[in-house]
KETIGU-544117 format. One record per residue (C-alpha): x, y, z negated; residue in one letter. Coordinates in steps of 0.2 Angstrom, whole numbers, padded with zeros to 4 digits, always signed. Layout:
BEGIN
XYZa ...
END
This chain:
BEGIN
-0330-0246+0745m -0330-0261+0732d -0344-0266+0721d -0338-0256+0706r -0338-0240+0716d -0355-0244+0722q -0361-0248+0705g -0354-0231+0698r -0361-0221+0713s -0378-0229+0713r -0386-0220+0698p -0380-0203+0705g -0388-0206+0721r -0404-0212+0713e -0405-0196+0702r -0402-0186+0718a -0416-0195+0727r -0429-0191+0712q -0441-0178+0718p -0441-0161+0709t -0457-0156+0701v -0462-0138+0702l -0460-0129+0686g -0449-0142+0678s -0431-0139+0672r -0417-0146+0682p -0407-0160+0673p -0394-0154+0661r -0376-0159+0665t -0363-0159+0652r -0348-0150+0655t -0332-0154+0645t -0320-0140+0642a -0303-0145+0650t -0288-0139+0641a -0273-0133+0650h -0260-0147+0649p -0247-0136+0643s -0258-0126+0631r -0267-0140+0622g -0285-0140+0617p -0295-0123+0618a -0298-0114+0601r -0309-0099+0596a -0299-0083+0593a -0297-0080+0574p -0306-0066+0566s -0296-0051+0561t -0309-0046+0547v -0309-0055+0531g -0324-0062+0522p -0323-0049+0508a -0322-0035+0520l -0337-0042+0530r -0347-0044+0514r -0342-0026+0508t -0348-0019+0525a -0364-0028+0524g -0368-0021+0506y -0362-0003+0512a -0373-0002+0527w -0388-0008+0517r -0384+0004+0503l -0383+0018+0516l -0400+0014+0523v -0408+0013+0505v -0399+0030+0501g -0406+0038+0517v -0423+0032+0513a -0423+0038+0495g -0416+0055+0500y -0430+0056+0513a -0443+0052+0500a -0435+0065+0488y -0437+0078+0501l -0455+0073+0504v -0459+0074+0485v -0450+0090+0484q -0461+0098+0497r -0477+0091+0489l -0470+0095+0471e -0487+0101+0464l -0496+0085+0471l -0482+0074+0464a -0483+0082+0447i -0502+0081+0447a -0501+0062+0451l -0488+0059+0438f -0498+0068+0424l -0514+0058+0430a -0504+0041+0428l -0498+0047+0411v -0516+0051+0405v -0522+0035+0412t -0509+0024+0403s -0513+0033+0386v -0532+0034+0387l -0536+0018+0397r -0535+0007+0381p -0547+0019+0372a -0559+0019+0386a -0558+0000+0387d -0562-0001+0368l -0577+0011+0370l -0583+0002+0385g -0587-0013+0374r -0601-0003+0367a -0605+0010+0380l -0607+0011+0398p -0591+0014+0408r -0594+0032+0413p -0598+0037+0395l -0583+0028+0388a -0572+0037+0401v -0580+0054+0397l -0579+0052+0378f -0560+0046+0379a -0556+0062+0390l -0566+0074+0379l -0558+0067+0363g -0541+0070+0370a -0545+0087+0376l -0553+0092+0359v -0537+0085+0350l -0525+0095+0360l -0535+0111+0360g -0537+0110+0341g -0519+0108+0339l -0514+0123+0349f -0528+0133+0341a -0521+0128+0324l -0504+0133+0329v -0509+0150+0336g -0519+0153+0320e -0504+0149+0309v -0492+0160+0319v -0504+0174+0319a -0507+0173+0300s -0489+0172+0296e -0483+0185+0308s -0481+0199+0296g -0472+0189+0283r -0461+0181+0296l -0456+0198+0302g -0450+0203+0285r -0441+0187+0282e -0432+0187+0299f -0427+0205+0295g -0419+0200+0278g -0413+0184+0286g -0403+0193+0299l -0395+0204+0286g -0390+0189+0276r -0383+0180+0292i -0373+0196+0296e -0366+0196+0278q -0362+0178+0279w -0353+0180+0296l -0343+0195+0289e -0335+0184+0276g -0323+0169+0278p -0320+0159+0288p -0328+0169+0303f -0324+0187+0297r -0335+0195+0311v -0333+0214+0312r -0346+0224+0302a -0361+0230+0312g -0358+0217+0326a -0375+0210+0325l -0383+0228+0324t -0373+0233+0339g -0379+0217+0348l -0397+0221+0344q -0394+0238+0352g -0387+0232+0367k -0401+0219+0370i -0414+0234+0367a -0405+0245+0380s -0404+0230+0392y -0423+0227+0391l -0426+0246+0394s -0415+0247+0409a -0422+0231+0417h -0440+0234+0413r -0446+0233+0431s -0436+0217+0434t -0444+0209+0419l -0462+0215+0424i -0459+0207+0441s -0453+0191+0433t -0468+0191+0422a -0480+0193+0437v -0471+0178+0446s -0473+0168+0430g -0492+0172+0430a -0493+0165+0447s -0484+0149+0441r -0497+0148+0427v -0511+0148+0440v -0501+0134+0449e -0500+0124+0433f -0519+0126+0430a -0522+0120+0447t -0511+0105+0444v -0519+0101+0427g -0536+0102+0435a -0531+0090+0449l -0523+0078+0437a -0538+0078+0426l -0549+0074+0441f -0538+0060+0447c -0536+0053+0429s -0555+0051+0428i -0556+0040+0443f -0540+0030+0438f -0547+0026+0421i -0565+0022+0428h -0561+0012+0443s -0542+0010+0445g -0544-0009+0448d -0556-0007+0462r -0544+0006+0470m -0529-0005+0468w -0539-0020+0476r -0544-0009+0491w -0526-0003+0494a -0520-0021+0494e -0534-0026+0506d -0526-0013+0519q -0510-0023+0519l -0505-0038+0529p -0510-0054+0521t -0492-0061+0520a -0487-0045+0510a -0501-0044+0498r -0494-0056+0485s -0478-0047+0485t -0486-0030+0483w -0497-0037+0469d -0482-0042+0459r -0473-0026+0462v -0489-0016+0457g -0491-0026+0441r -0473-0025+0435v -0472-0006+0440a -0488-0002+0430w -0483-0013+0415r -0466-0004+0414t -0473+0014+0416f -0488+0011+0404a -0476+0003+0391g -0464+0017+0393y -0477+0031+0392t -0486+0024+0377r -0469+0020+0368g -0462+0037+0371i -0479+0045+0364v -0477+0034+0348i -0459+0039+0346v -0463+0057+0348a -0477+0056+0335a -0465+0047+0323s -0451+0060+0325n -0464+0074+0323a -0471+0067+0307a -0454+0065+0300l -0449+0083+0305v -0465+0090+0298g -0464+0082+0281v -0445+0087+0280a -0449+0105+0285l -0464+0106+0273a -0453+0100+0258l -0440+0112+0262l -0453+0126+0264r -0447+0132+0281v -0460+0144+0289p -0469+0139+0305l -0467+0120+0300a -0483+0116+0310l -0477+0124+0326p -0460+0117+0324l -0467+0100+0322t -0477+0102+0338l -0462+0108+0347l -0453+0092+0341e -0467+0081+0348f -0466+0088+0365f -0447+0090+0365a -0445+0071+0361t -0453+0067+0378l -0436+0071+0385v -0425+0057+0379p -0409+0060+0370l -0408+0079+0371v -0426+0085+0367g -0426+0081+0349s -0409+0089+0345p -0414+0105+0354i -0430+0106+0344a -0422+0103+0328l -0408+0116+0332a -0423+0129+0334v -0429+0124+0317a -0412+0126+0310a -0411+0144+0317v -0428+0148+0309v -0422+0140+0293a -0406+0150+0293l -0415+0166+0296a -0428+0163+0282t -0421+0151+0270r -0403+0153+0271g -0388+0142+0277p -0390+0128+0264v -0408+0124+0271v -0402+0126+0289a -0388+0114+0286l -0400+0101+0279i -0411+0104+0294v -0396+0101+0305l -0393+0085+0296a -0410+0079+0301l -0403+0078+0319i -0392+0064+0314v -0404+0055+0303v -0419+0056+0315i -0407+0051+0330g -0402+0036+0320q -0420+0031+0316i -0425+0034+0334e -0411+0025+0342g -0410+0010+0330h -0427+0007+0325v -0441+0016+0335l -0434+0013+0353h -0430-0006+0350p -0446-0009+0341l -0458+0001+0352v -0451+0001+0369m -0439-0013+0369g -0452-0025+0378w -0456-0012+0392a -0440-0003+0396v -0424-0013+0397r -0410-0001+0403i -0394+0003+0394h -0393+0020+0384p -0379+0025+0396v -0391+0023+0411a -0404+0033+0401v -0391+0047+0398a -0386+0047+0416l -0404+0047+0422s -0409+0062+0411v -0393+0072+0416a -0396+0068+0435g -0415+0073+0434g -0410+0089+0425a -0398+0094+0438v -0410+0090+0452l -0426+0097+0445e -0423+0105+0428g -0434+0100+0413v -0447+0092+0424l -0433+0081+0432g -0427+0076+0414a -0444+0071+0409v -0448+0061+0425v -0431+0053+0427a -0431+0039+0414v -0448+0032+0419p -0444+0032+0437v -0427+0023+0434v -0436+0011+0422s -0450+0007+0435v -0437+0005+0449a -0426-0007+0439w -0441-0017+0434a -0446-0019+0452v -0429-0024+0457v -0428-0037+0444c -0445-0044+0449e -0441-0046+0467l -0425-0054+0463r -0433-0068+0453g -0445-0081+0458p -0463-0076+0459p -0473-0076+0443g -0459-0078+0432r -0459-0060+0425r -0472-0047+0420h -0489-0053+0421r -0497-0036+0416g -0511-0028+0426p -0507-0015+0439p -0513+0003+0439a -0530+0005+0431g -0533-0013+0427r 
END
């Protein structure tokens, strides 16, 4: 062996002679892949799945997981429907009365401020319903006579062109309705009894919502801080951001829809009073509560008012009331909603319509009422999580 061979082999022998320390790793040796001389250098097998398909599959399974989680949450809420309704009502009451309680809290102790705010709201609602009941009771006799004459006028109007309804059709329809009611009296009584049980459930929900709203208004900030302290430290800032934007959106929507409903009710009340339509006050209150269902509530309430106007004041006044649907819809869509709720709810009207329709399909009227605030809060939370921390919504979380 010549000197060059000895020089090349000496380092290998020295490495082999080095003692091995217990617990140490053996020296790494590089292995170079040798390509077959006839095949050239080795290459990785090309993927048969394109990048667009991989990206679509990634979105698909993520959306599938989110959909399954959302459906599971929906099933849980459906089983605990009464508790969910009570909590929703408590949050609505908190969002509406919290500013009044804060204002009273500047001059009064906090418990007294909360008590006066809740008692004022209860007295206002109770007074409105009592006034509506008194108006209906006092005008019941006159309304019966006007409705009787109005039905006769409607029948004569339908018998003429362009409808040309057969004479006595409405009278026959009234007879059929009376015979149906007498034949299905037992079914109607059982339905009324089940409705009475629902009234008891609603009373329980109202009491629970009032109980929760007292604590939310009084010490919602402390409750929120306690809930944050139960989370891991790394997740507290994210949950704080989510809570702030969720409460800001929900409170803004609730206060905004109450202002819009009050504005619509005031316009309808003034118009019905000028047109001398009976039951103007009950119809105004109906308009207020119906406007809480976006897009469809107000037209339905005005359609009821148009029927009352048709039966008592004639077709001309009824057509004027129907024209109010278009006028108030334009004012609500182009003035009130952008001015009152534009800063809190930023979803397209098409999304609002689809949300109301989907909520109505799933849970009826209650679903239609709840759908828009739920979708608004979810969209605001998604926008907040996609953006950098602290860039959007710095409003307080629930109860602050």
